[in-house]
MARZA-793172 format. One record per residue (C-alpha): residue number from 0; residue in three letters; x, y, z. Coordinates in pm, 1 decimal, padded with zeros to 6 digits. Layout:
<pts>
NUM ALA X Y Z
...
</pts>
This chain:
<pts>
0 MET -05787.9 11196.6 -03778.3
1 ALA -05992.7 11400.3 -04071.0
2 ILE -06318.7 11543.9 -04013.2
3 ARG -06533.9 11413.3 -04357.9
4 SER -06826.6 11563.5 -04504.9
5 ASP -06977.5 11588.0 -04862.6
6 TYR -06978.2 11989.3 -04879.7
7 LEU -06768.7 12226.1 -04634.4
8 VAL -06915.1 12543.7 -04637.2
9 LEU -06647.8 12831.6 -04530.5
10 GLY -06840.5 13115.8 -04397.5
11 SER -07242.4 13139.0 -04231.0
12 GLY -07369.4 13493.8 -04428.5
13 ILE -07654.2 13475.0 -04649.8
14 ALA -07489.2 13270.1 -04949.0
15 GLY -07293.8 12949.6 -04705.1
16 LEU -07637.0 12933.7 -04547.7
17 THR -07846.9 12936.6 -04852.4
18 PHE -07619.5 12687.2 -04983.2
19 ALA -07583.5 12474.0 -04692.2
20 LEU -07948.1 12416.3 -04699.8
21 GLU -07989.5 12341.9 -05044.5
22 ALA -07696.0 12093.7 -05046.2
23 ALA -07773.2 11926.9 -04727.1
24 GLN -08090.7 11802.6 -04919.7
25 SER -07848.1 11513.2 -05023.7
26 GLY -07510.4 11516.3 -04833.2
27 ASP -07395.2 11561.3 -04507.1
28 VAL -07272.4 11956.0 -04473.3
29 VAL -06997.9 12109.0 -04233.6
30 VAL -07024.7 12506.0 -04195.6
31 VAL -06719.8 12645.3 -04055.4
32 THR -06727.5 13019.0 -03900.4
33 LYS -06489.8 13224.7 -03711.1
34 GLY -06714.6 13357.9 -03467.1
35 LYS -07093.1 13256.5 -03394.6
36 ILE -07321.2 13200.6 -03666.9
37 ASP -07467.4 13480.0 -03647.3
38 GLU -07172.6 13732.7 -03704.9
39 SER -07160.6 13819.2 -04086.4
40 ALA -07201.6 14105.2 -04271.4
41 THR -07579.4 13960.4 -04372.8
42 ALA -07654.0 14065.3 -04039.5
43 TYR -07576.9 14387.9 -04064.8
44 ALA -07763.4 14475.9 -04388.7
45 GLN -08020.1 14717.0 -04326.0
46 GLY -08176.4 14814.2 -04653.0
47 GLY -08314.5 14457.5 -04766.7
48 VAL -08315.4 14274.5 -05140.1
49 ALA -08357.6 14404.6 -05437.1
50 ALA -08659.0 14240.6 -05641.8
51 VAL -08881.4 14288.3 -05952.9
52 LEU -09218.4 14231.1 -05730.3
53 ASP -09425.4 14570.8 -05819.7
54 PRO -09649.1 14513.4 -06115.0
55 SER -09557.6 14884.7 -06249.8
56 ASP -09188.5 14760.4 -06219.4
57 SER -09005.5 14493.5 -06477.7
58 PHE -08684.7 14285.6 -06499.5
59 ALA -08562.9 14534.9 -06778.7
60 ARG -08603.1 14841.7 -06529.6
61 HIS -08415.5 14609.3 -06282.9
62 GLU -08110.5 14497.3 -06497.2
63 SER -08096.9 14854.0 -06666.0
64 ASP -08011.0 15009.3 -06337.9
65 THR -07737.7 14713.3 -06258.6
66 HIS -07580.0 14814.1 -06570.4
67 GLU -07609.3 15212.7 -06498.9
68 ALA -07441.1 15120.2 -06147.3
69 GLY -07230.7 14873.1 -06335.2
70 ARG -07056.6 15152.9 -06527.8
71 GLY -07046.5 14933.1 -06821.9
72 LEU -06906.3 14619.0 -06653.0
73 SER -07198.5 14398.1 -06544.9
74 HIS -07193.1 14073.9 -06748.8
75 ALA -07515.3 14105.4 -06933.1
76 ASP -07631.7 13714.2 -06873.8
77 VAL -07575.2 13722.2 -06498.9
78 VAL -07756.0 14012.6 -06475.1
79 GLU -08076.7 13854.7 -06629.9
80 MET -08001.7 13547.2 -06479.8
81 VAL -07966.3 13715.6 -06123.0
82 VAL -08262.8 14006.4 -06138.5
83 HIS -08539.7 13701.2 -06294.0
84 ASP -08448.9 13452.5 -05996.0
85 GLY -08491.6 13738.3 -05719.4
86 PRO -08921.4 13739.6 -05686.6
87 ASP -08868.2 13327.8 -05593.4
88 ARG -08554.5 13363.4 -05426.3
89 ILE -08788.9 13637.6 -05190.0
90 ALA -09105.9 13350.9 -05168.0
91 GLU -08845.2 13095.2 -05090.3
92 LEU -08754.2 13306.1 -04758.7
93 ILE -09090.5 13393.2 -04682.5
94 LYS -09186.7 13018.2 -04709.6
95 LEU -08893.0 12946.3 -04478.2
96 GLY -09043.3 13194.9 -04189.6
97 ALA -08875.0 13544.8 -04319.9
98 THR -09112.9 13845.0 -04193.3
99 PHE -09089.2 14132.6 -04387.2
100 SER -09232.7 14455.1 -04373.1
101 ARG -09593.4 14488.5 -04531.3
102 ALA -09789.5 14746.7 -04697.9
103 GLU -10074.9 14933.1 -04432.4
104 GLY -10393.7 14659.6 -04460.4
105 SER -10190.4 14345.4 -04638.0
106 SER -10170.3 14024.4 -04443.4
107 GLU -09903.9 13773.4 -04420.6
108 GLY -09864.3 13544.9 -04735.2
109 ALA -09644.7 13287.8 -04879.2
110 SER -09514.1 13548.9 -05203.4
111 GLY -09406.7 13897.1 -05286.2
112 ASP -09839.3 14017.8 -05267.3
113 GLY -09880.7 14307.6 -05017.0
114 LEU -09481.6 14416.9 -04949.0
115 ASP -09380.6 14749.8 -04867.1
116 LEU -09118.7 14775.3 -05141.9
117 THR -08864.2 15087.6 -05087.4
118 GLN -08655.0 15270.8 -05338.0
119 GLU -08269.5 15305.6 -05287.2
120 GLY -08026.3 15457.7 -05481.9
121 GLY -07962.2 15395.2 -05858.8
122 HIS -08293.8 15180.2 -05879.7
123 THR -08592.5 15388.9 -06114.7
124 ALA -08873.8 15233.0 -05904.8
125 ARG -08973.0 15093.7 -05561.4
126 ARG -08839.2 14737.4 -05543.7
127 ILE -08665.4 14694.3 -05181.9
128 VAL -08766.4 14403.3 -04972.6
129 HIS -08715.6 14482.5 -04599.2
130 ALA -08802.3 14404.1 -04240.2
131 GLY -08795.9 14763.2 -04133.7
132 ASP -08439.8 14849.2 -04143.9
133 MET -08280.3 14553.0 -03983.3
134 THR -08334.2 14327.6 -04300.4
135 GLY -07985.4 14112.8 -04270.6
136 ARG -08062.5 14046.4 -03942.6
137 GLU -08394.6 13888.5 -04013.9
138 ILE -08252.7 13691.8 -04287.4
139 GLN -08028.7 13575.6 -04067.3
140 ARG -08220.8 13472.5 -03846.2
141 VAL -08404.3 13227.0 -04014.1
142 LEU -08137.2 13112.1 -04222.7
143 ALA -07927.7 13045.0 -03921.6
144 ALA -08256.5 12861.0 -03730.2
145 ALA -08306.7 12577.1 -04044.8
146 ALA -07939.9 12531.7 -04044.2
147 LEU -07880.7 12446.2 -03653.8
148 LYS -08186.7 12221.1 -03676.6
149 HIS -08124.4 12090.0 -03989.0
150 PRO -08001.9 11699.8 -03907.8
151 ARG -07723.9 11656.2 -04182.5
152 ILE -07585.8 11987.3 -04098.3
153 VAL -07298.2 12036.0 -03865.8
154 VAL -07175.4 12410.1 -03760.1
155 LEU -06835.9 12477.8 -03637.4
156 GLU -06821.2 12853.0 -03443.8
157 ASP -06511.4 12969.8 -03342.3
158 HIS -06322.1 12814.0 -03581.5
159 MET -06114.9 12940.3 -03878.5
160 ALA -05992.0 12822.3 -04166.2
161 ILE -05596.5 12850.4 -04236.4
162 ASP -05552.5 12731.6 -04594.7
163 LEU -05726.2 12550.2 -04888.6
164 ILE -05571.3 12167.7 -04881.2
165 ASP -05492.7 12064.1 -05227.3
166 ARG -05486.6 11750.1 -05334.3
167 GLY -05219.0 11789.0 -05618.0
168 ARG -04967.2 11927.4 -05319.9
169 PHE -04958.6 11560.5 -05221.0
170 GLY -04902.9 11349.2 -05529.7
171 GLY -05234.5 11346.7 -05680.9
172 ALA -05419.7 11544.7 -05948.2
173 ARG -05462.1 11950.1 -05835.6
174 PHE -05805.0 11930.6 -05649.0
175 ILE -05922.8 12140.1 -05353.6
176 THR -06052.8 11842.9 -05081.8
177 GLY -06128.2 12028.9 -04804.7
178 ALA -05903.2 12329.1 -04547.2
179 TYR -05721.7 12331.8 -04233.6
180 ALA -05922.9 12525.7 -03959.0
181 LEU -05785.2 12646.1 -03629.4
182 GLU -06024.9 12595.1 -03311.1
183 ARG -05970.8 12969.4 -03187.6
184 ALA -06056.2 12832.7 -02839.0
185 THR -05808.5 12545.7 -02774.4
186 GLY -05560.6 12622.4 -03065.2
187 ALA -05546.1 12289.9 -03224.6
188 VAL -05601.1 12288.3 -03604.4
189 LYS -05878.2 12037.0 -03735.6
190 THR -05840.7 11895.3 -04066.1
191 LEU -06163.7 11928.1 -04307.6
192 VAL -06212.9 11690.3 -04576.8
193 ALA -06511.0 11761.1 -04867.9
194 ARG -06588.1 11635.6 -05216.4
195 ALA -06674.0 12042.4 -05232.2
196 THR -06521.6 12296.6 -05051.0
197 VAL -06719.7 12647.0 -05099.7
198 LEU -06579.1 12958.3 -05019.8
199 ALA -06854.7 13232.3 -04896.4
200 THR -06663.2 13412.7 -04608.9
201 GLY -06800.9 13771.3 -04713.5
202 GLY -06612.5 14042.0 -04760.6
203 ALA -06276.1 14236.4 -04703.5
204 GLY -06360.2 14604.0 -04527.9
205 LYS -06133.2 14515.0 -04248.4
206 VAL -05852.0 14610.0 -04501.3
207 TYR -05959.9 14998.4 -04465.9
208 LEU -05921.8 15175.9 -04168.5
209 TYR -06282.3 15274.0 -04139.9
210 THR -06536.1 15038.1 -04247.0
211 THR -06945.5 14936.2 -04160.8
212 ASN -06786.4 14588.5 -04183.2
213 PRO -06821.3 14320.6 -03882.5
214 ASP -06450.4 14245.3 -03770.5
215 VAL -06480.8 13899.8 -03933.4
216 ALA -06466.4 14031.3 -04258.7
217 THR -06101.0 14015.2 -04341.6
218 GLY -06107.4 13869.4 -04703.2
219 ASP -06022.2 13509.4 -04545.2
220 GLY -06196.7 13365.2 -04857.6
221 VAL -06007.5 13584.8 -05148.8
222 ALA -05654.2 13510.8 -04984.7
223 MET -05691.6 13153.7 -04963.9
224 ALA -05800.8 13083.5 -05289.1
225 TYR -05504.0 13336.7 -05459.4
226 ARG -05297.9 13145.0 -05211.3
227 ALA -05432.7 12793.6 -05398.4
228 GLY -05411.7 12964.9 -05723.7
229 ALA -05768.3 13063.9 -05821.3
230 GLU -05812.3 13348.5 -06047.2
231 ILE -05940.5 13679.1 -05855.0
232 GLY -06120.1 13951.2 -06078.2
233 ASN -06190.8 14337.2 -05999.5
234 MET -06049.4 14401.4 -05655.0
235 GLU -06008.3 14776.4 -05795.7
236 PHE -06353.0 14809.7 -05679.7
237 PHE -06443.8 14843.2 -05280.5
238 GLN -06773.5 15014.6 -05265.7
239 PHE -06718.6 15285.9 -05007.8
240 HIS -07069.7 15317.8 -04837.5
241 PRO -07152.2 15702.4 -04861.1
242 THR -07288.9 15757.9 -04517.4
243 CYS -07163.9 15583.5 -04197.1
244 LEU -07281.0 15754.2 -03880.0
245 TYR -06978.6 16012.6 -03767.9
246 HIS -06927.4 15985.1 -03419.1
247 PRO -06618.3 15891.3 -03175.7
248 HIS -06840.2 15648.4 -03003.2
249 ALA -06980.4 15474.4 -03278.7
250 LYS -06824.8 15151.8 -03423.7
251 ARG -06928.9 15091.4 -03815.6
252 PHE -07259.9 15143.3 -03768.8
253 LEU -07443.3 15197.9 -04134.1
254 ILE -07690.4 15468.4 -04203.3
255 SER -07897.2 15266.7 -04453.8
256 GLU -07905.3 15436.7 -04804.3
257 ALA -08267.3 15381.0 -04720.7
258 LEU -08287.2 15685.7 -04579.9
259 ARG -08220.6 15875.7 -04894.2
260 GLY -08459.6 15656.5 -05108.8
261 GLU -08734.2 15798.1 -04827.6
262 GLY -08678.5 16172.8 -04873.9
263 GLY -08345.9 16200.5 -04705.7
264 VAL -08155.8 16526.8 -04805.4
265 LEU -07733.0 16554.5 -04773.1
266 ARG -07647.0 16879.7 -04676.1
267 ARG -07316.6 17087.1 -04577.6
268 ARG -07297.9 17201.6 -04230.6
269 ASP -07469.5 17530.1 -04321.3
270 GLY -07769.3 17385.6 -04489.2
271 THR -07698.3 17411.6 -04825.9
272 ALA -07785.7 17072.8 -05029.9
273 PHE -07518.9 16954.2 -05277.7
274 MET -07594.3 16631.7 -05447.6
275 ALA -07753.5 16843.9 -05754.4
276 LYS -07447.8 16954.4 -05872.3
277 HIS -07266.6 16623.9 -05876.8
278 HIS -07563.1 16361.7 -06055.4
279 ALA -07905.9 16407.8 -06198.9
280 GLN -08047.6 16171.8 -05961.8
281 ALA -07896.3 16407.7 -05673.9
282 ASP -07936.2 16183.8 -05347.3
283 LEU -08061.2 15909.3 -05500.7
284 ALA -07775.5 15915.3 -05718.3
285 PRO -07559.0 15521.5 -05702.1
286 ARG -07322.8 15530.6 -05403.2
287 ASP -06989.9 15568.6 -05606.9
288 VAL -07097.6 15900.1 -05709.0
289 VAL -07262.5 15976.6 -05359.7
290 ALA -06893.7 15852.1 -05200.4
291 ARG -06706.4 16082.9 -05448.4
292 ALA -06931.1 16369.5 -05391.4
293 ILE -06887.9 16353.8 -04992.9
294 ASP -06533.6 16318.3 -05016.9
295 TYR -06524.4 16630.9 -05236.3
296 GLU -06691.3 16821.9 -05025.2
297 LEU -06514.3 16734.0 -04706.5
298 LYS -06179.6 16826.6 -04897.2
299 ARG -06297.7 17117.0 -05047.2
300 THR -06439.8 17259.9 -04666.0
301 GLY -06251.5 17090.1 -04447.2
302 GLU -06524.6 16968.5 -04240.6
303 ASP -06481.5 16625.6 -04070.2
304 CYS -06847.7 16543.8 -04182.0
305 VAL -07162.6 16623.9 -04393.3
306 TRP -07522.5 16605.4 -04269.7
307 LEU -07827.8 16388.2 -04374.5
308 ASP -08144.7 16592.9 -04343.8
309 MET -08460.8 16346.2 -04286.9
310 SER -08707.2 16701.1 -04197.1
311 ALA -08901.1 16585.3 -04552.8
312 ARG -09074.9 16314.8 -04311.8
313 SER -09297.9 16333.1 -03962.3
314 PRO -09136.1 16190.7 -03669.6
315 GLU -09373.7 15896.1 -03625.5
316 TYR -09257.0 15781.4 -03983.2
317 LEU -08860.4 15791.4 -03902.3
318 ARG -08931.7 15614.9 -03554.3
319 GLU -09174.5 15321.3 -03737.5
320 ARG -08970.4 15283.1 -04059.8
321 PHE -08620.7 15309.9 -03907.7
322 PRO -08629.9 15198.0 -03565.1
323 ASN -08327.6 15063.4 -03511.8
324 ILE -08129.5 15360.7 -03706.7
325 HIS -08360.8 15603.7 -03470.8
326 ALA -08253.5 15380.1 -03149.4
327 GLN -07928.4 15385.7 -03231.0
328 CYS -07859.1 15745.2 -03338.2
329 GLU -08064.0 15841.8 -03024.4
330 LYS -07820.4 15628.1 -02825.4
331 PHE -07540.7 15898.9 -02907.4
332 GLY -07718.7 16195.3 -02835.5
333 ILE -07885.6 16203.0 -03213.7
334 ASP -08253.5 16254.7 -03262.1
335 MET -08285.9 16208.2 -03644.0
336 THR -08657.8 16315.6 -03615.5
337 ARG -08531.3 16701.4 -03510.2
338 GLU -08183.5 16706.4 -03635.4
339 SER -07983.5 16601.7 -03925.4
340 ILE -07725.7 16291.6 -03880.2
341 PRO -07394.6 16339.7 -03923.6
342 VAL -07238.0 16104.8 -04197.0
343 VAL -06884.6 16008.5 -04326.4
344 PRO -06811.4 15688.8 -04586.8
345 ALA -06666.9 15415.6 -04501.3
346 ALA -06547.9 15105.6 -04677.2
347 HIS -06832.7 14894.7 -04723.7
348 PHE -06847.4 14607.1 -05017.6
349 MET -06597.3 14438.4 -05206.5
350 CYS -06725.3 14390.7 -05602.2
351 GLY -06446.8 14181.0 -05696.8
352 GLY -06347.0 13818.1 -05581.3
353 VAL -06274.2 13477.5 -05655.0
354 VAL -06361.8 13514.3 -06061.7
355 VAL -06674.7 13220.9 -06073.7
356 ASP -06874.6 13130.2 -06368.1
357 SER -07277.1 13128.3 -06372.0
358 ALA -07277.6 12864.9 -06071.6
359 GLY -07004.8 12977.3 -05856.0
360 ARG -06733.0 12738.7 -05988.9
361 THR -06352.2 12853.9 -05978.2
362 SER -06078.2 12813.0 -06220.9
363 VAL -05959.3 12522.8 -05955.2
364 PRO -06094.1 12248.0 -05938.1
365 GLY -06292.8 12118.8 -05604.5
366 LEU -06345.7 12470.8 -05506.9
367 TRP -06646.4 12705.0 -05509.7
368 ALA -06710.5 13071.1 -05417.6
369 ILE -07077.3 13233.9 -05373.8
370 GLY -07148.3 13570.4 -05233.8
371 GLU -06928.1 13875.6 -05150.0
372 THR -06642.1 13656.1 -05196.8
373 ALA -06722.6 13580.1 -05497.6
374 CYS -06674.0 13824.0 -05869.0
375 THR -06958.9 13683.8 -06054.2
376 GLY -06994.1 13973.2 -06289.6
377 LEU -07309.2 14123.8 -06151.6
378 HIS -07203.6 14398.1 -06007.0
379 GLY -06909.1 14543.2 -06235.3
380 ALA -06777.5 14851.4 -06161.0
381 ASN -06998.4 14943.2 -05866.6
382 ARG -07314.2 14799.1 -05676.8
383 LEU -07694.7 14840.6 -05709.6
384 ALA -07788.4 14897.6 -05365.8
385 SER -07931.1 14582.3 -05214.6
386 ASN -07827.7 14343.3 -05499.1
387 SER -07542.3 14189.0 -05267.6
388 LEU -07847.6 13975.8 -05043.6
389 LEU -08026.8 13899.1 -05382.2
390 GLU -07657.0 13766.8 -05534.1
391 GLY -07616.7 13575.8 -05234.1
392 LEU -07972.0 13428.2 -05224.9
393 VAL -07933.7 13356.1 -05619.7
394 TYR -07588.3 13182.4 -05597.7
395 GLY -07608.0 13007.6 -05260.3
396 ARG -07863.2 12813.2 -05425.0
397 ARG -07724.6 12766.8 -05802.8
398 ALA -07394.7 12634.4 -05660.0
399 ALA -07551.6 12366.1 -05445.7
400 LEU -07772.2 12273.8 -05733.5
401 ALA -07486.3 12231.8 -05975.8
402 VAL -07218.5 12099.5 -05693.9
403 LYS -07452.6 11814.8 -05639.0
404 ALA -07486.7 11702.9 -05977.2
405 GLU -07117.0 11640.4 -06007.1
406 PRO -06991.1 11307.3 -05956.2
407 SER -06729.0 11289.5 -05660.7
408 GLN -06377.5 11319.4 -05694.6
409 LEU -06288.3 11250.4 -05384.9
410 SER -06009.3 11002.2 -05262.9
411 GLU -06092.8 10720.4 -04994.6
412 GLY -05746.4 10828.5 -04805.2
413 ASP -05705.6 11180.6 -04595.0
414 PRO -05509.4 11393.4 -04681.1
415 PRO -05174.0 11492.8 -04431.2
416 ASP -05272.6 11660.2 -04108.2
417 TRP -05125.2 11989.6 -03982.5
418 ASP -04774.1 12003.0 -03924.7
419 ALA -04666.0 12317.6 -03727.6
420 GLY -04265.6 12179.3 -03766.1
421 GLU -04068.0 12363.1 -03525.6
422 ALA -04294.6 12681.2 -03525.9
423 ALA -04325.2 12852.7 -03150.1
424 PRO -04575.0 13034.7 -02950.9
425 SER -04600.1 13459.0 -03026.2
426 ASP -04343.8 13627.7 -02842.5
427 GLU -04420.4 13927.9 -03030.7
428 ALA -04759.0 13972.1 -03047.1
429 VAL -04720.9 14350.5 -03096.0
430 MET -04565.4 14319.8 -03404.1
431 VAL -04940.2 14193.5 -03531.4
432 ALA -05123.2 14473.9 -03359.5
433 ASN -04880.7 14741.4 -03537.5
434 ASN -04857.1 14576.2 -03930.0
435 TRP -05252.1 14537.0 -03888.3
436 ASP -05243.3 14932.3 -03795.7
437 GLU -05005.2 15090.0 -04052.3
438 LEU -05191.6 14871.3 -04353.9
439 ARG -05518.0 14965.6 -04283.8
440 ARG -05413.5 15343.5 -04246.7
441 PHE -05202.3 15317.1 -04574.2
442 MET -05481.5 15153.3 -04757.9
443 TRP -05722.8 15433.8 -04654.5
444 ASN -05473.5 15722.2 -04724.1
445 TYR -05387.0 15555.0 -05037.5
446 VAL -05631.4 15335.2 -05230.5
447 GLY -05972.5 15492.4 -05064.5
448 ILE -06218.8 15674.7 -05292.5
449 VAL -05926.7 15857.0 -05449.5
450 ARG -05634.7 15752.4 -05588.9
451 SER -05303.5 15853.9 -05800.5
452 ASP -05034.4 15676.8 -05937.3
453 LYS -04805.8 15815.6 -05674.2
454 ARG -05050.3 15666.7 -05394.7
455 LEU -05047.3 15365.0 -05531.2
456 THR -04694.5 15336.4 -05571.2
457 ARG -04595.5 15440.3 -05223.9
458 ALA -04880.6 15156.8 -05099.9
459 THR -04696.8 14915.3 -05328.1
460 ARG -04366.5 14956.3 -05137.4
461 ARG -04534.0 14939.6 -04818.9
462 ILE -04725.3 14600.1 -04891.7
463 GLN -04373.8 14418.2 -04988.3
464 LEU -04241.2 14546.9 -04673.1
465 LEU -04523.4 14406.5 -04483.2
466 ASP -04557.2 14117.7 -04689.3
467 GLU -04150.6 13983.4 -04582.2
468 GLU -04161.7 14053.7 -04199.3
469 ILE -04515.1 13902.8 -04183.1
470 HIS -04432.4 13562.7 -04380.8
471 GLU -04138.8 13545.4 -04157.7
472 TYR -04329.1 13607.2 -03860.8
473 TYR -04563.5 13345.1 -03989.6
474 TRP -04377.1 13039.3 -04094.3
475 LYS -04167.1 13105.2 -03758.2
476 HIS -04494.0 13120.2 -03506.6
477 LEU -04816.4 12898.6 -03386.7
478 VAL -05094.1 13007.8 -03582.5
479 THR -05365.1 13235.3 -03406.5
480 ALA -05630.8 13420.5 -03517.8
481 ASP -05461.6 13731.7 -03541.6
482 LEU -05190.1 13627.8 -03687.0
483 LEU -05419.3 13451.1 -03985.5
484 GLU -05587.9 13784.4 -03992.9
485 LEU -05332.7 13992.3 -04089.0
486 ARG -05155.6 13758.0 -04346.9
487 ASN -05532.0 13765.8 -04545.0
488 ILE -05600.7 14144.3 -04562.9
489 ALA -05238.0 14153.8 -04636.9
490 ASP -05277.7 13941.9 -04947.0
491 VAL -05592.3 14134.2 -05024.6
492 ALA -05435.4 14475.9 -05005.3
493 GLY -05159.3 14392.5 -05220.9
494 LEU -05462.1 14206.2 -05504.3
495 ILE -05644.3 14567.9 -05465.1
496 VAL -05327.6 14753.6 -05539.6
497 THR -05228.0 14534.7 -05836.7
498 CYS -05577.5 14587.2 -05988.6
499 ALA -05571.3 14947.5 -05940.5
500 ARG -05227.0 14999.9 -06086.7
501 PHE -05333.2 14821.4 -06378.6
502 ARG -05629.6 14988.0 -06476.1
503 LYS -05551.0 15290.6 -06634.0
504 GLU -05853.1 15491.8 -06607.4
505 SER -06135.3 15595.9 -06398.4
506 ARG -06425.2 15430.2 -06390.6
507 GLY -06720.5 15305.6 -06108.9
508 LEU -06538.9 15286.3 -05776.5
509 HIS -06225.4 15336.6 -05897.8
510 TYR -06104.6 15639.0 -05970.4
511 ASN -05771.0 15749.7 -06036.9
512 ILE -05716.5 16137.0 -06023.0
513 ASP -05384.1 16057.4 -06314.1
514 TYR -05654.2 15928.3 -06537.7
515 PRO -05994.7 16088.5 -06456.9
516 ASP -06198.4 15907.6 -06789.2
517 VAL -06339.0 15600.9 -06896.9
518 SER -06146.3 15446.3 -07136.6
519 ASP -06356.3 15160.5 -07319.1
520 ALA -06137.1 15111.3 -07587.6
521 ALA -05840.7 15002.8 -07336.9
522 PHE -06022.3 14896.7 -07019.0
523 HIS -06341.8 14714.6 -07119.0
524 GLY -06321.9 14446.8 -06968.6
525 ASP -06265.9 14236.5 -06583.7
526 THR -05914.8 14283.0 -06438.3
527 ILE -05804.8 13927.2 -06361.7
528 VAL -05467.6 13838.3 -06177.9
529 SER -05358.0 13490.6 -06031.2
530 ARG -05056.0 13410.2 -05825.1
531 GLY -04699.3 13439.7 -06017.7
532 THR -04896.6 13620.4 -06319.6
533 GLN -04931.9 13964.7 -06439.6
534 PRO -05308.5 14128.8 -06415.7
535 ARG -05479.8 14069.6 -06760.1
536 LEU -05770.4 14229.5 -06927.7
537 SER -06059.3 13986.6 -06987.8
538 ARG -06301.7 14151.8 -07206.3
539 ILE -06633.3 14185.1 -07191.7
540 VAL -06837.5 14113.2 -07509.9
</pts>
């Protein structure tokens, strides 16, 4: 028997939980999350939320900074909407119980007054609201606590969505009526039915060998939406965070951009600062510039990492302002108050995703997408630092308000339960592990920070071969979480390569040495692709 609700949310990060809390005011919500409710990319966000709260700042400046980072592909109406909504969303989090860092001598209050605002790369003002260097953890804490105690929200932890349920496959009009989900502990597949299905599964950093993302970030929402026929956009624009801690035992530990906002300087091993020769803003340049600059320096010198020097700040300040980063570095034998931090770039944020309108609607009826899973038009060719949490808050609420106002198209009857057919238990798990490793390695080598036509062609061939193996294995064996994740990252990898081959220019996060210049005449727009179609350009006017 199906589990029915008004709203089905796949994912438990900032966007999914914001949606759930708003939607629960008018209906029952089921939240499905692969791990525990607090295991999301949101919880790992160190920097903060960008919002105009300082009287010396302005919405116009925040919009301008967003457009500058987005390299001309950010949608003006979306940028204006999100930026103007920022202060209200911060006030709402504070009202919910979030505790953000305050300026010295200020008191707690349900507004942005007195907040300690910091600055990050690409911003021309101090507008980053933070909770020390653990902002995401604090936001995740308050949202998860509110969701778990809400009487109309049910959270299914350790469940993984397999595929969306399209009513059109069973004789009705095309409409997404829910999803099949695997209960990881038992292997049972549940049928989840809802009047609206919301993809909030986060990003896809695990498609690359080195990433700052948690293990759950395998692009599940994008892959499921693509298989359901939804439009996908701008997948060539995958952001690599410039500074991930370089240490053999430091798995995916991010060194926040806020350190450079507070005086950090990137240096070569010999102590030479190098960012000034790459960009006028030097160490405060946008992320795509900094990541490419580090990549260039590493290839030029043959070194394994560069070094982030924080000597401009006192030891007392560093310990107080960055307690988590200080503690983690110390854990690995690095005293950031006395020595530079070794850093390298790593895959961090998916600027593309499932194409949506200003309320989170996708091109498929009944299906919505928010947060990193969605391609909203905010980020363009490169995300401005700390705009991601802001986007999750704004679109989570906007989608909930919009979906509540729409009449239900859900039919009375349930779709068929999951049919495993003659599938057998997996007998070659090593195939999944080997294919997973191979895919992530060639994506890193061929479709990483710097690309070329030859590398992209090689990646295409490898993906085609892997797709055949994965497809055959998938239909012969019972589903497992590892198999589902492999299938999803293969789909996402294919979308990234397809979009990258289409865009024959270099812009933002997509840098192809065969086309080193920006071409507004040919490529001023979004790359759009859907299942069974060739990529096309949707021009931005």
